[in-house]
DRENPARO-969665 format. One record per residue (C-alpha): x, y, z. Coordinates in Angstrom, 3 decimals. Layout:
REM DRENPARO-969665
- X,Y,Z $
...
This chain:
REM DRENPARO-969665
- 56.706,236.482,116.927 $
- 58.528,233.912,118.874 $
- 61.099,231.811,117.144 $
- 59.294,228.443,118.808 $
- 56.215,229.374,116.525 $
- 58.467,229.393,113.036 $
- 59.748,225.580,114.654 $
- 56.130,224.744,114.659 $
- 55.344,226.069,111.497 $
- 58.217,224.623,109.903 $
- 57.513,221.038,110.886 $
- 53.747,221.598,110.073 $
- 54.684,222.040,106.842 $
- 57.269,219.798,106.106 $
- 55.115,216.653,107.513 $
- 52.594,217.363,104.805 $
- 54.590,216.463,101.979 $
- 53.289,213.338,102.824 $
- 54.322,210.564,99.383 $
- 51.196,209.278,97.856 $
- 52.269,205.693,98.181 $
- 50.313,203.719,100.881 $
- 52.612,201.462,101.785 $
- 55.582,203.887,103.390 $
- 55.837,206.700,105.427 $
- 58.331,209.362,103.979 $
- 60.803,210.813,105.763 $
- 60.864,214.706,105.281 $
- 63.425,216.205,103.821 $
- 65.790,218.362,106.077 $
- 64.064,216.900,109.080 $
- 66.853,217.506,111.356 $
- 66.626,221.118,109.946 $
- 64.855,223.646,112.004 $
- 64.897,227.487,112.958 $
- 67.976,227.324,115.249 $
- 69.670,224.948,112.491 $
- 69.617,228.107,109.945 $
- 72.155,229.576,111.935 $
- 71.983,233.377,112.355 $
- 69.625,234.468,109.950 $
- 67.673,237.879,110.713 $
- 64.237,238.976,111.429 $
- 63.603,239.613,107.907 $
- 64.421,236.011,106.846 $
- 62.094,234.772,108.999 $
- 59.415,236.987,108.687 $
- 59.381,236.346,104.737 $
- 60.146,232.402,105.436 $
- 57.202,232.534,108.136 $
- 55.290,234.296,105.102 $
- 55.980,232.081,102.120 $
- 54.860,228.777,104.810 $
- 51.733,230.728,105.474 $
- 51.145,232.008,101.888 $
- 51.636,227.789,100.557 $
- 49.399,226.896,103.017 $
- 46.545,228.843,102.298 $
- 47.332,228.118,98.177 $
- 48.308,231.578,97.622 $
- 51.492,230.106,95.224 $
- 52.568,233.252,94.223 $
- 52.951,235.243,96.800 $
- 54.915,232.389,98.460 $
- 56.851,232.545,95.490 $
- 57.570,236.526,95.899 $
- 58.196,235.934,100.006 $
- 60.744,233.058,99.145 $
- 62.551,234.596,96.387 $
- 63.233,237.517,99.039 $
- 64.968,234.749,101.297 $
- 67.170,233.042,98.384 $
- 68.326,236.749,98.033 $
- 69.270,236.759,101.510 $
- 70.263,233.228,101.979 $
- 71.229,231.814,98.320 $
- 72.678,228.486,99.702 $
- 69.675,226.958,101.547 $
- 68.757,223.913,99.896 $
- 64.857,224.045,101.746 $
- 64.056,227.384,100.160 $
- 64.481,225.877,96.513 $
- 62.350,222.682,97.577 $
- 59.617,224.962,98.696 $
- 59.676,227.320,95.824 $
- 59.916,224.357,93.534 $
- 56.390,222.969,95.496 $
- 55.009,226.188,94.298 $
- 56.133,226.276,91.197 $
- 54.485,222.715,90.718 $
- 50.796,223.852,91.936 $
- 50.824,226.152,89.987 $
- 51.410,223.810,86.536 $
- 55.144,225.667,85.977 $
- 56.460,222.599,85.643 $
- 59.879,223.755,83.855 $
- 60.459,226.101,86.780 $
- 59.767,223.718,89.365 $
- 62.082,220.885,87.376 $
- 64.784,223.965,87.738 $
- 64.300,224.371,91.734 $
- 63.933,221.177,92.363 $
- 67.112,219.976,90.672 $
- 68.797,223.007,92.640 $
- 67.619,221.219,95.660 $
- 69.175,218.324,94.704 $
- 72.648,219.871,94.031 $
- 72.891,221.424,97.435 $
- 71.379,217.895,99.300 $
- 71.562,215.393,97.251 $
- 70.026,211.841,97.561 $
- 66.401,213.637,99.488 $
- 63.461,211.375,98.692 $
- 60.581,213.706,99.010 $
- 62.839,215.933,97.012 $
- 63.285,213.211,94.243 $
- 59.728,211.992,94.079 $
- 58.625,215.573,93.501 $
- 61.187,216.174,90.431 $
- 59.668,212.311,89.457 $
- 55.714,213.539,89.352 $
- 56.825,217.097,87.576 $
- 58.400,214.525,84.582 $
- 55.315,212.006,84.902 $
- 53.180,215.000,84.641 $
- 54.500,216.333,81.491 $
- 54.939,212.674,80.260 $
- 58.792,213.145,80.270 $
- 58.635,209.047,80.945 $
- 62.130,208.979,80.408 $
- 63.458,211.216,82.710 $
- 60.785,210.108,85.392 $
- 62.181,206.595,84.849 $
- 65.557,207.785,85.688 $
- 64.400,209.486,89.168 $
- 62.410,206.814,90.240 $
- 65.001,204.326,89.606 $
- 66.370,205.945,92.154 $
- 63.789,205.991,94.246 $
- 63.443,202.234,94.759 $
- 66.494,202.319,96.785 $
- 64.064,204.510,99.702 $
- 61.465,201.932,98.880 $
- 60.592,198.988,96.745 $
- 56.995,200.437,96.665 $
- 58.315,202.878,93.868 $
- 58.492,199.678,91.422 $
- 54.841,199.894,90.996 $
- 55.611,203.475,89.854 $
- 58.560,202.281,87.782 $
- 55.568,199.820,86.479 $
- 53.376,202.887,85.293 $
- 55.972,204.041,83.210 $
- 56.558,201.137,81.746 $
- 53.049,200.737,80.537 $
- 53.278,203.976,79.290 $
- 56.304,203.315,77.074 $
- 54.585,199.981,75.790 $
- 57.489,197.845,77.447 $
- 54.457,195.669,78.811 $
- 56.823,192.626,79.572 $
- 59.035,194.762,81.747 $
- 56.090,196.173,83.618 $
- 54.794,192.739,84.503 $
- 58.275,191.683,85.724 $
- 57.646,194.345,87.844 $
- 54.309,193.971,89.466 $
- 55.653,190.283,89.851 $
- 58.663,191.261,92.088 $
- 56.266,193.344,94.111 $
- 54.049,190.150,94.673 $
- 56.827,188.285,95.894 $
- 58.069,190.885,98.107 $
- 54.798,192.466,99.309 $
- 52.169,190.144,98.463 $
- 49.360,190.512,95.872 $
- 47.207,193.650,95.490 $
- 44.198,194.934,94.416 $
- 45.859,197.736,91.868 $
- 48.441,195.699,90.762 $
- 46.275,193.031,89.712 $
- 44.191,195.718,88.221 $
- 47.249,197.262,86.273 $
- 48.154,193.321,85.255 $
- 44.621,193.219,83.350 $
- 45.152,197.046,82.029 $
- 48.438,195.401,80.648 $
- 47.104,192.212,79.026 $
- 44.207,194.115,77.188 $
- 46.502,197.223,75.898 $
- 49.302,194.330,74.712 $
- 46.362,192.174,73.516 $
- 47.717,189.361,75.226 $
- 44.829,187.645,76.868 $
- 46.291,184.418,76.960 $
- 48.954,185.526,78.878 $
- 46.742,186.020,81.565 $
- 44.922,183.339,81.922 $
- 48.492,181.581,81.275 $
- 49.707,183.357,84.100 $
- 47.363,182.442,86.872 $
- 47.144,178.830,85.609 $
- 50.928,178.905,86.877 $
- 50.165,180.327,90.159 $
- 47.243,177.936,90.547 $
- 49.757,175.272,89.808 $
- 52.161,176.656,92.602 $
- 49.132,176.877,95.225 $
- 46.415,174.610,94.164 $
- 44.376,175.884,97.375 $
- 44.284,179.817,96.369 $
- 40.808,180.215,95.744 $
- 40.714,183.727,94.303 $
- 42.801,182.466,91.503 $
- 40.255,180.076,90.283 $
- 37.544,182.945,90.506 $
- 39.992,184.852,88.461 $
- 40.506,182.033,85.988 $
- 36.452,181.065,85.770 $
- 35.979,185.152,84.788 $
- 38.445,185.334,81.970 $
- 37.532,181.800,80.819 $
- 33.770,183.029,80.525 $
- 34.755,186.748,79.186 $
- 36.840,185.150,76.276 $
- 34.037,182.376,75.642 $
- 35.934,179.386,77.026 $
- 32.894,177.942,78.044 $
- 34.501,174.183,78.603 $
- 37.475,175.362,80.398 $
- 35.441,177.881,82.728 $
- 33.435,175.066,83.867 $
- 36.457,172.824,84.297 $
- 37.861,175.526,86.854 $
- 34.778,175.805,88.153 $
- 34.592,171.866,89.210 $
- 38.236,172.500,90.557 $
- 37.008,175.176,92.435 $
- 33.933,173.158,93.890 $
- 36.816,170.382,95.288 $
- 38.846,173.401,96.932 $
- 35.078,174.690,98.410 $
- 31.636,172.884,97.619 $
- 29.776,176.106,98.442 $
- 31.439,178.119,95.654 $
- 28.539,180.508,94.273 $
- 30.842,181.627,91.712 $
- 30.745,178.208,90.533 $
- 27.208,179.226,88.851 $
- 28.874,181.566,86.394 $
- 30.299,179.148,84.231 $
- 27.670,176.238,84.658 $
- 24.952,178.799,83.196 $
- 26.511,179.150,80.175 $
- 28.045,175.252,79.750 $
- 23.876,174.435,80.822 $
- 22.850,176.929,78.202 $
- 24.826,175.615,75.396 $
- 24.232,171.979,76.438 $
- 20.212,172.583,76.141 $
- 20.058,172.549,80.225 $
- 17.626,175.653,79.870 $
- 16.154,174.969,83.119 $
- 19.083,174.306,84.997 $
- 21.073,177.688,83.019 $
- 18.044,179.487,84.466 $
- 18.711,178.491,88.197 $
- 22.324,178.852,87.829 $
- 21.547,182.448,86.599 $
- 19.484,183.203,89.612 $
- 22.416,182.010,91.476 $
- 24.381,183.797,90.228 $
- 22.770,187.157,90.023 $
- 21.493,186.686,94.077 $
- 25.189,186.007,94.942 $
- 26.475,188.497,97.013 $
- 30.339,186.985,96.081 $
- 29.766,187.555,92.178 $
- 30.842,191.707,90.620 $
- 28.054,193.428,89.232 $
- 29.911,193.378,85.825 $
- 29.561,189.548,85.535 $
- 25.571,189.504,86.532 $
- 25.023,192.309,83.824 $
- 26.890,189.406,81.663 $
- 24.893,186.602,82.492 $
- 21.452,188.808,82.128 $
- 22.807,190.464,79.159 $
- 23.591,186.618,77.295 $
- 19.913,185.576,78.415 $
- 18.352,188.455,76.992 $
- 19.835,187.346,73.500 $
- 19.249,183.904,74.159 $
- 15.237,184.802,74.836 $
- 14.908,186.780,71.779 $
- 15.396,183.965,69.693 $
- 13.168,181.846,72.673 $
- 10.504,183.943,73.558 $
- 9.032,181.149,75.457 $
- 11.737,182.177,78.173 $
- 10.260,186.256,78.043 $
- 8.849,184.768,81.555 $
- 11.937,183.747,83.593 $
- 13.690,186.454,81.660 $
- 10.957,188.634,83.460 $
- 11.899,187.085,86.717 $
- 15.573,187.358,86.456 $
- 15.436,191.027,85.716 $
- 13.687,191.523,89.065 $
- 16.452,190.013,90.693 $
- 19.013,191.750,89.185 $
- 17.113,194.918,89.683 $
- 16.961,194.691,93.557 $
- 20.607,193.599,93.516 $
- 22.518,196.002,90.794 $
- 21.545,200.080,90.320 $
- 22.832,199.340,86.860 $
- 21.731,201.434,83.776 $
- 23.429,199.747,80.700 $
- 21.335,196.675,81.327 $
- 18.157,198.868,81.652 $
- 18.819,200.365,77.984 $
- 19.168,196.924,76.883 $
- 16.303,195.758,78.152 $
- 14.244,198.432,76.667 $
- 15.947,198.142,73.261 $
- 14.949,194.689,73.480 $
- 10.696,195.256,74.038 $
- 11.321,198.334,71.578 $
- 12.148,196.134,68.950 $
- 9.472,193.650,70.026 $
- 7.281,196.347,69.498 $
- 6.280,196.557,73.066 $
- 7.094,199.877,73.963 $
- 4.915,200.002,77.140 $
- 7.146,197.730,78.518 $
- 10.520,199.403,77.223 $
- 9.595,202.549,79.118 $
- 9.704,201.442,82.528 $
- 13.672,200.168,81.452 $
- 14.159,203.419,80.677 $
- 13.356,205.401,83.414 $
- 15.285,203.263,85.802 $
- 18.204,203.887,83.212 $
- 17.992,207.592,83.956 $
- 17.692,207.344,87.464 $
- 20.606,205.549,87.898 $
- 22.423,207.800,85.390 $
- 20.521,210.906,85.615 $
- 23.067,213.041,83.443 $
- 23.461,210.817,80.190 $
- 22.332,212.527,77.313 $
- 21.616,209.254,74.819 $
- 19.532,207.949,77.762 $
- 17.592,211.577,78.191 $
- 16.701,211.696,74.526 $
- 15.801,207.895,74.386 $
- 13.376,208.031,77.526 $
- 11.885,211.576,75.995 $
- 11.161,210.387,72.415 $
- 9.844,207.118,73.638 $
- 7.595,209.153,76.382 $
- 6.257,211.180,73.625 $
- 5.789,208.060,71.494 $
- 3.402,206.527,74.409 $
- 1.670,209.374,75.432 $
- 3.312,210.281,78.468 $
- 3.058,214.203,77.868 $
- 3.714,215.101,81.405 $
- 6.451,213.157,82.171 $
- 8.232,214.207,79.312 $
- 7.827,217.567,80.245 $
- 9.439,216.988,83.162 $
- 12.424,215.259,81.709 $
- 13.099,218.001,79.177 $
- 12.774,220.846,81.653 $
- 15.389,218.739,83.638 $
- 17.789,217.608,80.474 $
- 17.783,221.296,79.622 $
- 19.065,222.496,83.045 $
- 22.115,219.685,82.129 $
- 22.322,220.524,78.497 $
- 20.795,224.032,77.419 $
- 21.802,224.091,73.782 $
- 20.708,220.726,73.114 $
- 18.340,221.419,69.954 $
- 16.552,218.104,70.355 $
- 15.655,218.738,74.442 $
- 14.054,221.693,72.978 $
- 12.044,220.310,70.320 $
- 10.851,217.075,72.436 $
- 9.733,219.603,75.423 $
- 7.699,222.089,72.429 $
- 5.890,218.698,71.676 $
- 4.958,217.258,75.071 $
- 3.598,220.720,75.961 $
- 1.895,221.643,72.499 $
- -0.349,217.566,73.196 $
- -1.251,219.013,76.752 $
- -2.104,222.884,75.034 $
- 0.315,224.254,76.971 $
- 1.047,226.683,73.855 $
- 2.191,229.847,75.056 $
- 4.926,227.569,76.964 $
- 5.571,225.546,73.456 $
- 6.346,228.539,71.818 $
- 8.740,230.217,74.124 $
- 10.586,226.830,74.388 $
- 10.518,226.296,70.327 $
- 11.852,229.619,69.787 $
- 15.296,229.385,71.791 $
- 15.984,225.971,70.659 $
- 15.591,226.543,66.967 $
- 18.573,229.106,67.238 $
- 20.836,225.917,68.410 $
- 19.807,223.929,64.940 $
- 23.270,223.435,63.014 $
- 22.785,221.871,59.448 $
- 20.011,219.347,60.379 $
- 17.305,220.117,57.897 $
- 14.725,217.726,59.297 $
- 14.862,218.841,62.265 $
- 14.340,222.628,61.401 $
- 11.107,221.449,59.559 $
- 10.174,219.674,62.999 $
- 10.383,222.748,65.033 $
- 8.469,225.062,62.385 $
- 5.868,222.411,62.297 $
- 5.623,222.364,66.136 $
- 5.502,226.208,65.851 $
- 2.785,226.333,63.576 $
- 0.844,224.180,65.642 $
- 1.515,225.959,68.938 $
- 0.703,229.661,67.242 $
- -2.912,228.471,65.718 $
- -3.546,226.785,69.633 $
- -2.976,230.570,71.103 $
- -5.481,231.822,67.827 $
- -2.622,233.406,65.993 $
- -3.500,230.869,62.868 $
- -2.169,233.388,60.248 $
- 1.156,233.164,62.242 $
- 0.993,229.562,62.618 $
- 0.103,229.015,58.957 $
- 3.183,231.004,58.030 $
- 5.684,228.256,60.231 $
- 3.936,225.336,58.523 $
- 4.796,227.021,55.415 $
- 7.955,227.038,56.327 $
- 8.038,223.458,57.414 $
- 6.241,222.041,54.669 $
- 9.217,224.020,52.271 $
- 11.617,222.255,54.075 $
- 10.241,219.063,53.472 $
- 10.039,219.575,49.997 $
- 13.634,220.070,49.860 $
- 14.255,217.149,51.225 $
- 12.260,215.181,48.813 $
- 14.176,216.405,45.942 $
């Protein structure tokens, strides 16, 4: 193979060693080194090195390591060989061996950013935060963005104040960032210092009174903390800056509700739900709050249903639909509850709790054909859930599909573990199914088993 092919492949391989940080392009290690720079190497070395790069490229890491071992045996002082082998060990999650090779690489060619970063990642994956911290501090001179990694380490070691300080330093240099804001929120929650979060935003507003985004954050935080009056006062300040700010409704809703201005609160709630700027989480919180209000004030149920319909058109949220279903179930209006559970299931089809709740309510309301479909789909996801077999069997029995019911029930009963009540229910359904097929003798045997278990439970 011609030498220029090796040069191209080496360049492509090294260029793939891109760092995970989005703010900088990393220099490749040994970027000035092509095949010519390796000196007078043998054809055997070139073949082995090329084979290593090829095997790594198709994720045959063990074969790549074998070829690199051949190269190292021939040229043991080539730093790039240890770096390449270390990357293959890392891909195989053999982190101790990867660490050895990265350290060897640095001993041969010190202070290479991509090598240091690879070593840092190995330590971080192994949760060796002390070593990871030492390496990432060596990386910061290459790019201040590495302070974000150091902040993550400080969070992992519960050094929250130091982590916040690093995030502030990064904001000063690079401006605010969504990821860092989320990390700040996490730090304040982990440390239990919610007040510190609001204090920090208040200071930012004091230094920059026209920063609309900070007012919005403060409104959300005050709302979450139940500080209704402070949220309202902040909303009024925001309105001075931007009279058309939709987020003001988030604060007004709760204040109006607490002041007994229910009609105004409902209007603010609707404006909140319709807003394209307010987050789904905040909309959910407002609607759930109004749901609790209506539970004690049922005369506003019509307005609740209007708000629900509006919310449904804006947000696909399985949790709020579950809460609405529970609301109607508790009021004994099961027919109204079922559509919300079906919506919840449509939004979160693999949620086993929603599947079970939907099935039980479908059986309770006589929707047997629908229950059959839900149980069948549920068993494709959770083939070891006995309740799904039981509800499937009940749905089939109620539709006189007795042979199919027997098939499902006999499979499902084997999955029961220490649940006498469920076992009794299985026998009851098997008894009904066999009687339905005309086998009254076997049906009665199962009925007797069910009766015996019920008697056992009553003792």
